[in-house]
C-alpha positions as a printed NumPy array, in Angstrom:
array([[ 24.805, -21.736,  12.892],
       [ 22.145, -20.766,  15.41 ],
       [ 18.751, -19.108,  15.553],
       [ 20.366, -15.812,  14.649],
       [ 20.922, -16.974,  11.074],
       [ 17.411, -16.324,   9.739],
       [ 17.697, -12.771,  11.069],
       [ 20.984, -12.367,   9.236],
       [ 19.516, -13.689,   5.99 ],
       [ 16.748, -11.089,   6.101],
       [ 19.045,  -8.147,   6.756],
       [ 19.297,  -5.552,   3.955],
       [ 22.177,  -5.729,   1.496],
       [ 25.297,  -4.07 ,   2.883],
       [ 24.263,  -4.211,   6.536],
       [ 27.529,  -4.482,   8.547],
       [ 26.444,  -7.726,  10.26 ],
       [ 25.373,  -9.257,   6.958],
       [ 28.817,  -8.37 ,   5.573],
       [ 30.503, -10.029,   8.56 ],
       [ 28.553, -13.218,   7.8  ],
       [ 29.458, -13.04 ,   4.103],
       [ 33.081, -12.824,   5.215],
       [ 32.436, -15.701,   7.585],
       [ 31.319, -17.917,   4.689],
       [ 34.548, -17.041,   2.868],
       [ 36.612, -17.824,   5.961],
       [ 34.943, -21.216,   6.356],
       [ 35.721, -22.06 ,   2.718],
       [ 39.353, -21.008,   3.163],
       [ 39.691, -23.021,   6.398],
       [ 38.392, -26.113,   4.611],
       [ 40.732, -25.57 ,   1.679],
       [ 43.654, -24.946,   4.039],
       [ 42.862, -28.076,   6.016],
       [ 42.932, -30.149,   2.821],
       [ 45.981, -28.423,   1.336],
       [ 49.292, -30.267,   1.526],
       [ 52.307, -27.93 ,   1.697],
       [ 54.555, -30.905,   0.974],
       [ 52.915, -31.758,  -2.362],
       [ 52.005, -28.251,  -3.523],
       [ 53.482, -25.479,  -1.389],
       [ 52.368, -22.703,  -3.726],
       [ 48.718, -23.79 ,  -3.577],
       [ 48.869, -23.958,   0.219],
       [ 50.659, -20.618,   0.391],
       [ 48.066, -18.828,  -1.745],
       [ 45.193, -20.137,   0.407],
       [ 47.023, -19.215,   3.582],
       [ 47.69 , -15.657,   2.357],
       [ 44.022, -15.225,   1.556],
       [ 43.149, -16.328,   5.071],
       [ 45.571, -13.82 ,   6.657],
       [ 43.456, -10.981,   5.262],
       [ 41.315, -11.787,   8.298],
       [ 43.38 ,  -8.981,   9.841],
       [ 41.003,  -6.535,   8.131],
       [ 38.105,  -8.203,   9.933],
       [ 39.938,  -7.938,  13.27 ],
       [ 40.654,  -4.234,  12.713],
       [ 37.064,  -3.461,  11.717],
       [ 35.802,  -5.111,  14.876],
       [ 38.34 ,  -3.359,  17.096],
       [ 38.001,   0.123,  15.559],
       [ 34.378,   0.121,  14.432],
       [ 32.151,  -2.428,  16.192],
       [ 33.727,  -2.464,  19.646],
       [ 33.517,   1.349,  20.147],
       [ 29.789,   1.272,  19.49 ],
       [ 29.33 ,  -1.602,  21.924],
       [ 31.255,   0.376,  24.534],
       [ 28.82 ,   3.28 ,  24.092],
       [ 26.046,   0.845,  25.114],
       [ 28.029,  -0.287,  28.172],
       [ 29.359,  -3.596,  26.816],
       [ 33.141,  -3.491,  27.22 ],
       [ 33.819,  -7.229,  27.162],
       [ 34.712,  -7.566,  23.455],
       [ 37.198,  -4.704,  23.709],
       [ 39.088,  -6.73 ,  26.267],
       [ 38.536, -10.473,  25.863],
       [ 37.969, -10.697,  22.106],
       [ 40.777,  -8.274,  21.315],
       [ 43.123, -10.55 ,  23.265],
       [ 41.774, -13.458,  21.203],
       [ 42.666, -11.522,  18.028],
       [ 46.161, -10.925,  19.315],
       [ 46.677, -14.605,  20.042],
       [ 45.676, -15.457,  16.474],
       [ 47.982, -12.699,  15.172],
       [ 50.853, -14.301,  17.091],
       [ 50.092, -17.664,  15.458],
       [ 49.958, -16.036,  12.025],
       [ 53.315, -14.32 ,  12.606],
       [ 54.815, -17.646,  13.679],
       [ 53.558, -19.486,  10.587],
       [ 54.73 , -16.567,   8.419],
       [ 58.214, -17.202,   9.737],
       [ 57.986, -20.936,   8.984],
       [ 56.625, -20.153,   5.507],
       [ 59.62 , -17.936,   4.794],
       [ 61.91 , -20.764,   5.866],
       [ 59.792, -23.378,   4.056],
       [ 59.897, -25.353,   7.297],
       [ 57.166, -27.821,   6.319],
       [ 57.284, -29.773,   9.557],
       [ 56.663, -26.657,  11.667],
       [ 53.956, -25.445,   9.289],
       [ 52.074, -28.738,   9.566],
       [ 52.479, -28.748,  13.375],
       [ 51.124, -25.189,  13.837],
       [ 48.375, -24.87 ,  11.217],
       [ 45.806, -26.841,  13.254],
       [ 46.127, -24.36 ,  16.155],
       [ 45.404, -21.43 ,  13.82 ],
       [ 42.465, -23.19 ,  12.145],
       [ 40.932, -24.262,  15.441],
       [ 41.464, -20.788,  16.963],
       [ 39.678, -19.057,  14.091],
       [ 36.789, -21.557,  14.298],
       [ 36.409, -20.922,  18.027],
       [ 36.452, -17.177,  17.505],
       [ 33.772, -17.386,  14.819],
       [ 31.663, -19.543,  17.137],
       [ 31.813, -16.809,  19.779],
       [ 30.888, -14.215,  17.157],
       [ 27.887, -16.258,  16.064],
       [ 26.61 , -17.111,  19.517],
       [ 27.364, -13.918,  21.411],
       [ 28.973, -10.949,  19.601],
       [ 26.709, -10.363,  16.597],
       [ 23.358, -11.235,  18.223],
       [ 24.115,  -8.889,  21.121],
       [ 25.311,  -6.175,  18.779],
       [ 22.021,  -6.443,  16.869],
       [ 20.127,  -5.976,  20.109],
       [ 22.192,  -3.039,  21.377],
       [ 22.915,  -0.869,  18.33 ],
       [ 20.302,   1.337,  16.729],
       [ 19.558,   1.474,  13.033],
       [ 21.068,   4.969,  12.856],
       [ 24.279,   3.645,  14.368],
       [ 24.543,   0.823,  11.827],
       [ 24.156,   3.422,   9.085],
       [ 27.292,   5.189,  10.322],
       [ 29.542,   2.176,   9.811],
       [ 30.221,   2.12 ,   6.083],
       [ 32.791,   4.872,   5.632],
       [ 34.865,   3.727,   8.588],
       [ 34.673,   0.109,   7.446],
       [ 35.742,   1.155,   3.981],
       [ 38.844,   2.863,   5.342],
       [ 39.988,  -0.432,   6.868],
       [ 38.729,  -2.772,   4.154],
       [ 37.079,  -6.182,   3.897],
       [ 38.212,  -9.726,   3.11 ],
       [ 35.65 ,  -9.975,   0.32 ],
       [ 36.853,  -9.881,  -3.28 ],
       [ 34.154,  -7.347,  -4.15 ],
       [ 33.52 ,  -4.257,  -2.02 ],
       [ 30.128,  -4.461,  -0.265],
       [ 27.341,  -2.104,  -1.251],
       [ 26.975,   0.952,   1.016],
       [ 24.454,   0.674,   3.82 ],
       [ 21.899,   1.962,   3.477],
       [ 22.156,   1.899,  -0.303],
       [ 21.249,   5.383,  -1.531],
       [ 22.098,   6.904,  -4.888],
       [ 23.904,   9.995,  -3.657],
       [ 27.284,  11.603,  -3.886],
       [ 29.936,   9.993,  -1.724],
       [ 31.029,  12.243,   1.134],
       [ 34.53 ,  11.751,   2.461],
       [ 34.633,  11.569,   6.286],
       [ 36.79 ,  14.739,   6.388],
       [ 33.945,  16.586,   4.613],
       [ 31.189,  15.06 ,   6.685],
       [ 29.807,  17.838,   8.876],
       [ 26.707,  16.007,  10.049],
       [ 26.049,  16.852,  13.697],
       [ 26.422,  13.881,  16.04 ],
       [ 26.158,  13.341,  19.761],
       [ 29.79 ,  13.272,  20.954],
       [ 31.249,  12.774,  24.405],
       [ 33.525,  15.834,  24.332],
       [ 33.196,  19.606,  23.929],
       [ 33.425,  21.224,  20.472],
       [ 34.225,  24.706,  21.87 ],
       [ 37.277,  26.502,  20.487],
       [ 37.855,  23.894,  17.795],
       [ 39.031,  26.534,  15.28 ],
       [ 41.719,  28.214,  17.375],
       [ 45.225,  28.464,  15.866],
       [ 48.346,  29.86 ,  17.516],
       [ 50.179,  31.766,  14.766],
       [ 49.192,  32.61 ,  11.215],
       [ 45.918,  32.292,   9.382],
       [ 44.612,  29.168,   7.683],
       [ 41.235,  27.956,   6.576],
       [ 39.887,  24.724,   8.112],
       [ 40.505,  23.063,   4.727],
       [ 44.166,  24.11 ,   4.836],
       [ 44.566,  22.843,   8.377],
       [ 43.009,  19.512,   7.385],
       [ 45.353,  19.202,   4.406],
       [ 48.369,  20.047,   6.558],
       [ 47.511,  17.338,   9.096],
       [ 46.712,  14.78 ,   6.411],
       [ 50.06 ,  15.197,   4.655],
       [ 52.258,  15.198,   7.743],
       [ 54.562,  12.123,   7.547],
       [ 53.442,  10.969,  11.008],
       [ 50.31 ,   9.42 ,  12.495],
       [ 48.724,  11.681,  15.109],
       [ 46.022,  10.781,  17.613],
       [ 44.795,  13.317,  20.186],
       [ 43.255,  12.186,  23.484],
       [ 41.698,  14.974,  25.554],
       [ 41.872,  15.594,  29.292],
       [ 38.843,  13.324,  29.799],
       [ 40.704,  10.379,  28.191],
       [ 38.51 ,  10.525,  25.056],
       [ 39.911,  10.295,  21.519],
       [ 38.918,  13.524,  19.806],
       [ 41.07 ,  13.526,  16.661],
       [ 43.352,  11.535,  14.351],
       [ 44.882,  12.522,  11.028],
       [ 44.196,  10.683,   7.787],
       [ 47.581,  10.129,   6.173],
       [ 47.573,   7.749,   3.212],
       [ 50.324,   5.584,   4.73 ],
       [ 49.25 ,   5.246,   8.332],
       [ 51.326,   2.856,  10.47 ],
       [ 48.283,   1.707,  12.439],
       [ 44.671,   1.56 ,  11.284],
       [ 42.237,   4.174,  12.51 ],
       [ 38.612,   4.852,  11.617],
       [ 35.959,   7.32 ,  12.757],
       [ 34.565,   4.702,  15.144],
       [ 37.271,   5.654,  17.681],
       [ 36.163,   9.282,  17.97 ],
       [ 34.785,   9.736,  21.467],
       [ 36.245,   6.392,  22.581],
       [ 38.034,   6.031,  25.912],
       [ 41.76 ,   5.604,  25.37 ],
       [ 41.868,   2.465,  27.504],
       [ 39.807,   0.693,  24.849],
       [ 41.982,   1.852,  21.948],
       [ 44.916,  -0.44 ,  22.644],
       [ 45.336,  -4.21 ,  22.877],
       [ 44.679,  -5.507,  26.409],
       [ 48.343,  -6.482,  26.837],
       [ 49.472,  -2.832,  26.483],
       [ 46.59 ,  -1.049,  28.272],
       [ 48.37 ,  -0.894,  31.657],
       [ 51.349,   0.845,  30.102],
       [ 49.146,   3.395,  28.325],
       [ 47.186,   4.105,  31.477],
       [ 50.396,   4.646,  33.421],
       [ 51.618,   7.145,  30.824],
       [ 48.329,   9.057,  31.031],
       [ 48.43 ,   9.016,  34.857],
       [ 52.002,  10.351,  34.982],
       [ 51.149,  13.09 ,  32.464],
       [ 48.11 ,  14.124,  34.499],
       [ 50.177,  14.222,  37.667],
       [ 52.777,  16.416,  35.971],
       [ 55.635,  14.003,  36.728],
       [ 56.344,  13.168,  33.106],
       [ 55.901,  14.922,  29.753],
       [ 57.213,  12.474,  27.153],
       [ 57.251,   8.724,  26.624],
       [ 58.747,   7.011,  23.567],
       [ 59.199,   3.525,  22.138],
       [ 60.606,   1.954,  18.997],
       [ 60.263,  -1.57 ,  17.653],
       [ 60.108,  -3.681,  14.507],
       [ 56.683,  -4.045,  12.868],
       [ 56.125,  -5.886,   9.586],
       [ 59.753,  -5.457,   8.654],
       [ 59.78 ,  -1.715,   9.412],
       [ 61.134,   0.274,  12.362],
       [ 58.359,   2.196,  14.094],
       [ 58.94 ,   5.111,  16.497],
       [ 56.058,   6.024,  18.83 ],
       [ 56.049,   9.081,  21.077],
       [ 53.489,  10.32 ,  23.596],
       [ 53.467,  14.014,  24.564],
       [ 51.58 ,  15.6  ,  27.446],
       [ 49.547,  18.609,  26.29 ],
       [ 49.227,  21.55 ,  28.714],
       [ 47.756,  25.032,  28.349],
       [ 49.522,  28.282,  29.18 ],
       [ 48.719,  27.782,  32.859],
       [ 50.245,  24.251,  32.779],
       [ 46.828,  22.615,  33.127],
       [ 46.725,  19.126,  31.62 ],
       [ 44.769,  19.086,  28.332],
       [ 45.457,  15.612,  27.028],
       [ 47.955,  13.469,  25.164],
       [ 49.179,  13.38 ,  21.6  ],
       [ 50.375,  10.027,  20.246],
       [ 52.702,  10.249,  17.246],
       [ 53.779,   7.178,  15.276],
       [ 56.303,   7.242,  12.465],
       [ 57.985,   4.728,  10.194],
       [ 61.699,   5.607,  10.602],
       [ 63.179,   2.69 ,   8.662],
       [ 64.519,   4.847,   5.856],
       [ 65.557,   7.661,   8.226],
       [ 67.746,   5.221,  10.15 ],
       [ 69.631,   4.404,   6.95 ],
       [ 70.754,   8.001,   6.31 ],
       [ 74.507,   8.574,   6.392],
       [ 76.786,  11.536,   5.746],
       [ 75.172,  14.632,   4.229],
       [ 72.928,  15.539,   1.295],
       [ 72.931,  19.23 ,   0.395],
       [ 72.042,  19.15 ,  -3.274],
       [ 68.849,  18.282,  -5.114],
       [ 69.362,  15.104,  -7.151],
       [ 66.182,  15.043,  -9.209],
       [ 66.683,  13.877, -12.833]])
């Protein structure tokens, strides 16, 4: 560790950075156990340790969707580009080892594990030396206090959920019911306008939450202004992305494609873009739609993601209810 450690030790319980370091201690323990594990002698023991380590994905997602957006607001965009790419490289290594685990290809597992272990160690070194100390310098206390609910949506590696920060004995407020006024980078005018029919804001929120698709709305200024909170989202989202520039909301390897879509939509040359691919054993369909007002002025982009695995399997017809 470095000189930042004493500062971390004195941080209040539940502080986001303190939680990252508690996770870091767990990761170091798992890396040591994994290094000493022998998949030849006891595959199940190795496999259990490895699976615990792969929950590091939660840490990656919290950084990408929570910490990085706040750093961007303070003008530090580096982590959203370089460190996100680092995450993706480690994800690729994890996917590769997952494949070898499924095949029980011990030789390939032994060959590739050191690259994953060393990569995670290097990442944590960068976090210790650069990411967390700079974040502590840049972010305000009020900003750190906004982290907990978004972090909770994504989750932690820790076996026990961290205490809220700051710890206050008060009723939990779900983000959808949190009406605290915040400084945002987009206009809130006309936010309760509906085309046809009459619904309360609560009804609109319920409708969007229960739609079987993930929706993210980016306005004409390229800022994320909305996403729905379905229980089975394909991709993680948290309130940290609200107000974030769309170019920072995607892995660096796909940013150019996203920016091209936005540019074509703004120019009026295209209105729809769609993709489909396999993700964690499921077939995912993603569509981007240009949003325009009645005068055809560009008003942003809606991204819709849907798991269509089961839809693809449909055959013939079903016209009768088959409930027991």
